[in-house]
N, C-alpha and C positions, 0 to 999 in steps of 0.2 A: 098485746106484746108485739105483734107483728107491725102495727102502725107505729108504735114507739120506736122500733128498730129502723123503720123506714125514715122517720123524722131525724133520728140520729145520723143516719147515713147521708141524708140530704144536707144537714148542717155541718157535717165534718168537712174540714177544708182539705182539698186534694193535696197530696204530697208535692212539695215544690210549687205551691200555688203562687207565691210571689214571683218566682222565675217564669212561670207559665203566663202570668198576667203581663210581664214585661215582654215576653216573646210574642204574645198575642198583639200587643200594641205595635211592636216593630213590624210584624207581618201585615197587620191590617192597615197601617199607615205607610205602607211601602211607597206609594206614589209621592207622599210628602217627602220621604227620605230621598227618593230619586231626584226631586226638585232641588232639595238642599245640596245634594252631591253635585248636581250640574253647576250650581252657583259656586260651590267650593272648588271644584276642579277648574273652572274658568279662572277664578281668582288665583289659584295655585300656579296655573300655567303662566299667568302674567307675573306673579311674584317671584318666579324662578330667576327673573332678570334682576331682582333686587338683592340677591344674595352676594355678600362680600366674601371673596375667597382669598386666603393667605397662601401665597406661593412659596414663601421662604419657610421651610420646615424648621430651621434653626431658631426661629422666634419662639418656639414652644419649649426650648431648653430652659431649665430653671436657672435663675440668675446666679445661683451659688456654684454651678458647675464650672470647671476650668475651661471647657470648650466655649461656653457662653461668654465667660469673662475674656477669653482670648479673642473671640470674634468681635467683642465690643471694643477692645483696645485696637484691633486692626482697623475697624471701621472708623474709629475716632482719629487715628493718627496716620493712616495710610490710605492711598487711593489705588484701587486695583483697576488698571486700564484694560480695556478689551484687547484681545489678540485673536489671530486667525492663522491657521496653517493652510497654505494654498499649494496644492500639488498640480503641476502641469506636466503631462507626459508627451513623449514623442517630439521633443524639440532639441535643437543644438544648444551648446553652451552659450554661444553668442546671442541666440534668440532669448535665452533665459536672462542674460544681462539686460537686454532691451526691455523685457517684461518687468524686470526689477525697477528700472528707471521709470517706466510708465506707472507702476503702482505707487512709487514714491511721490509722484506728482498729484495723486488723488487727494482731494481735500479731506482732512480728518485722519490721514495716515501719517504717523510720525516716523517710523522706521520700517525698513524691509530688509531682513537679514538674509543674505545669500552669498555663497562663495563656491569654490571648486572642490570642496571636501566631499567625501562620500555622504556626509550627513545632509548635504544640500543638493548634490547633483550626482546621479549615478544611473547608468543604463538609459540614457536619454530622457530621464525624468528629473525635474527640478522641484525642490521644496522651498517655498518662501515663507519665512516667519514674519508675519505682519503685526505691528503694534499700532493701536489707535490712540488718539489724544482724548478719548472719553471712556467712561466706564461701560461695563457690559450692557447695562440696561438703558444707556443714553441713546437718544435718537440720532445724534451725530455719528456714533459708532455704527449704528445700523445702516445709516445712509451711505457711509464710506464702504461698508461691506457690500452693499447692493451695487455700488459703482464698480467694485472689483469684479463682481459677477457679470455685470454688463460689459466690462472691458474684455473679459476672457472667455466666457461661455459662448459657444457658437463658433469661435475662432480656434480654440484649442481644446484638447482633451483635458478637462479640468475637474479637480475634486477639492472641495473646500470644507474644512472643519473649524467651527468656532462656536463659542457659547453666546456670542453676540446675536441677539434676535431669536435665540432659542428659548422657547417657552416649555419647560418640562411639564407644567401642569396641563397645558393644552395637549401635549404629546400623550400624557397619561389619560386624559379625557378621551382622546381619539381611540386609544387602545381599549379603554373600557367600553366604548360604544361597540367595538367589534366583539369584545367578550360578552357583552349583554346579548347581542344578536345570537352568538353561538350558544350561550346558555339558554336563551329563549327557545331555540330550535330543539335543543336536547330536552328541555323541560316539557315542551309540547309533545314530543315523541314519548317521553316517559309517562306523562299524564294520559296520553291516548292508550298506551299499553295497559296501564294499571286502572283506568277508569272503568266504570260499568256502563257508561253511555258516552257516545261521542260528544253530545251536547253539553256534558259537564265541563269539558275543557275550556270553551269560551267563558263560562261562568267563573271558573277559577282564574283565568287570565285577566278578565275585567276587574275582578275583586283585587287582585294583586296590583294591577296597573293603577287603579284608583288610589290605593294606599301609597304606592311609590310616588305618584305625582303630588299627593297631599304632603308627603314628607319633604319632598324637594321644594315645594312652594312655601313651606313654613320655615325653611332653614334661615331666612333672613331674621327671624326672631332670636336666633342665637348670636346675633351680632356678626362676627367674622368667623368663618370655619376654614379649616385647612383644605387644601386641594385634594388631599388624600380622602378625607371624609366626604367631600363633594363628589368624588369620582367612584369610590368603591361601595358606598352605602347601598346602592340599588342591588348589587349582587349579594351583599351580606344580608340585606333585608329579605331578599328572595330565599336565600338559603335558610334563614332563621325562622321565617314566618309562613312559608307556603304550607306547612303542615296544618296550621290553624284552619285554612280554607278546606283542606282535604278532610279533616275531621268532621266539619259540619256537613260537607257534601256526602260523605259516607253515612253519617247519621240520618240525613234526609232520605237517602236511598233505602236504608233499612226500614225507616218508619213508613215510607210511601208504599211499601209492599202490602201493608194492612190498613192504611189510612188514606183519606183524600189528601189532595195537595196541601191545602191550608193547614189542616190539622197535623199533617206529617211535618210540615215546616215548623210549626209552633213546638211540637214535641221534640224535634231535633234540636232546635235552637235552645230550648229550656234545659236540655241535657248537655249541650255543647258548651254553653257559657261557662259553667263552673269547671268543666274539664279543661277548656282552653285557657281560662284564667289561671288555674293552678299550674298548668304546664308552662305558662309564660313567666311565672315567678322565678324559676331557675335561670331562664335566659336573661331576664332583666337583672337579677342579682349578679350574674357573671359579668354582664356589661357594666353594671355599676361599679364593680371592682376596678375597672379600668380607670375610673375617675381618681383613684388614689395613687396612680403612678406619678412619680416626680416629673416625668416627661409629659409636658402639657398636652401632647397629642392624644394621650389616653383619655383625658377629660373631654376633649373635643369629640373623639370617636364615641365615647359613652353617651354623651348628650344627644348626638344625632341618631345613633342606633337605637337608644331607648325610645326616642320619639318615633322612630320608624316602626318599632314593635307595637307601640300603643296605637298608631294609625292602622297597622295591619289588623289588630284585634277589633278596632272600631269598625273598619270596613267589613270584616267577617260577620260582626254582630248586627250591623245595621243596614249594610248594602246587599250583602250576599243573600240573605233570606228573600228579599224582593226579587233578586235575579233568579233564584231557584223557582219561585212561584211563576215568574214570567216565562222561564224556559221549561217549565215542567212538562208540557205536552211534547215539546221537542225532545226532552230527555227521555220520555217514555218511548217515543218513536225510534230513537237511535240507540236503544240498548243493544249490547252485543255480548257475545260469550267472552269468558275470561281469556285474554290473549297471552297471559303469562303461563307457561307450562308448569304443571305440578312438580313440586320438588320433595315429594314424600321420601325419596331415597335419602335425602340429607337428614331429614328428621329421624329416620330409622338408624342412620349412622350415628347421630348424636346420642340416641338412647343406648345403643350398644357400647359406645365408648365413653359413657358418662363417668366411669370410674378411672379412665385413663387420660383423657384430654385435660380435664381440670388440673390434676396434679402436674402434668407437663407444663401447662401455662403458669402454674404457681412457681415451678422451678425457674422458668424463663424470666418471670417478673422479678423474682428475688435476685437472680443473677444480674439482670439489667440494673437493679437498684444497688448492686454491690453490697449486699448484706451477708452476714455470716449465716450459713445454712446448717441446720442440724437435721440429720436423717436417723430416725429411730427404727429399730427392727428392719434393717436394710435388705435382708435376704432370708430365705428359708428354702426347704426342699421343693416347695411348690412354686417359688418365684426366685430362682437362683440368679437371674440376670437383670433384676431391677436396678441394682446399683450401677452396673455397667451401662445400662441405657440412660440413667440419670447423668452419668459422667459424660457420655457422648453428647447429650444436650448441652451441658455446661461448657464442654470444650469448644463448642461452636462460638462462644462469646468470651470465654476466659482462657488465659494462658495455661499451658500444661504445667508450669512451674508454681502455680498457685498453691500455697501451703494448706494442707489438710491434716486431719487427725482421726485416729480410730481408737475408741476406748471400749474395752470388753469387761463385762461383769462389773459395771459401775456400782460401788457401794457393797460389793460382795467379796467373799474370799477369792483370791486369785485375780484381783483387778489388775489390768495391764493396759498400756497405751503405747502408741507409736505415732511419730510424725512422718508424713510423706507428702509427695506432690500430687496434684490432681491427676496427672498422667499415670502415676504409680497407683493411685487409688482405683483406677479403672480395672486393674488386674488383681487387686487385693482380695484376699479371701475373708469374707465376713459371714456372720450368721445372725440369728435372732437375738443373741446376747450382746450385740455390738451397737454402739452409737457412733455415727460418722459425722464429722464436722468439716465443712468446707469454708475456709476463711475468706474474709474480704481482702481487698487490695492492701489494706493497712495492717493486716495481721503479720506478726513476725515472731520469731522464737526468742525467748528470754529464759535462760537457765533451763533449757530443755523443755519449756512449756510454750504453748501457743498463746500469744497475748495480742489483744486489740488495743492499741494505745488510745487513751482518752484524755491526754494532756497531763498525765501524772509526771512528776519530776523524775528524770533519769529513765524513763520508759519510752 
């Protein structure tokens, strides 16, 4: 019997055997994956230059919208010439007239509006309204604007505002670079404080960096993407997918306390794959919903961001295990104490107020949704002030004139009711036999009754 039991145990497949085999393959073939990622990252770095970016956000408007139709008519029938407002300070009026004449002589400038009214000259400052003979994106208008700068800057105190030569997508891109740097600093700080080892931080950063570069390098497969998707995807990808790497990292840390590096990484990966995959479904589903927007930018964002999530998962499942094994000794050497202070006081407060805070939030949510609220058994000898406290919460968001009602002894002998405002309800006397109703914004009185109109005739 003992031998038979041993045979059965040997032949029994381990729980999650398929996932463990997959995890073992990924961990054992980590050098192959490193090589594949090196080639993929080099290709992605080159392919980022192949991405076509649409700078005009109006192209994503549906053809059936009035805005799109109006823009089409304007583009087909009218030409919008470039303009510029040129402010020159600390000059006399005669000098301003001379500048006007010089600007009019510049090739590509059609008119320069200027006179002695306050709109154009006041407090020794002159405002010139310049019109060009080319459209905003035309090179001739850009050259003319540059000649204006060359003519004035350095000789006068000058300020120029114009959409000619202004690239909003490039401006957004430069701002996003700053945002990414700030976000990276914050994330490194947060990861350092919340990690169990200092060496975990570079592993997390390399995993995310690889996923971000792969996503950017494959955007050319989408054809043309909007400048919004091209700029903000990195930040959104970081916000949405960094948790996947943290889950695997913590899993590995837990398993490594009792297992060698290889076995710990296999166990952690086999457990993390289903956890991360199921967690990603809600994110992908939410992003997929964007694709159903009439505004085409939704589909554009959905495509790029879903691809970003998939690449983040791919890097966590196939690149990060090898990095964990590679950095395992350094991870062990750089372990540190928990840098986050314990917040047991918050937990104790939550336990003590578990019957108070949830009802308060419930009242606030209902008030924010503008629903009719019904309060049963609003007061008793043991809790005489609960209704007053509820009214105080509601009065923070609702007007004191909101219609309310009190009904006593519903369905019993001596049933009575009265209508009053929310401010009056706060001071009303109620007991266990009362039901209190706080109306929504649509509630009104009809024949002495509180009524919520629902489209009925004459109501």
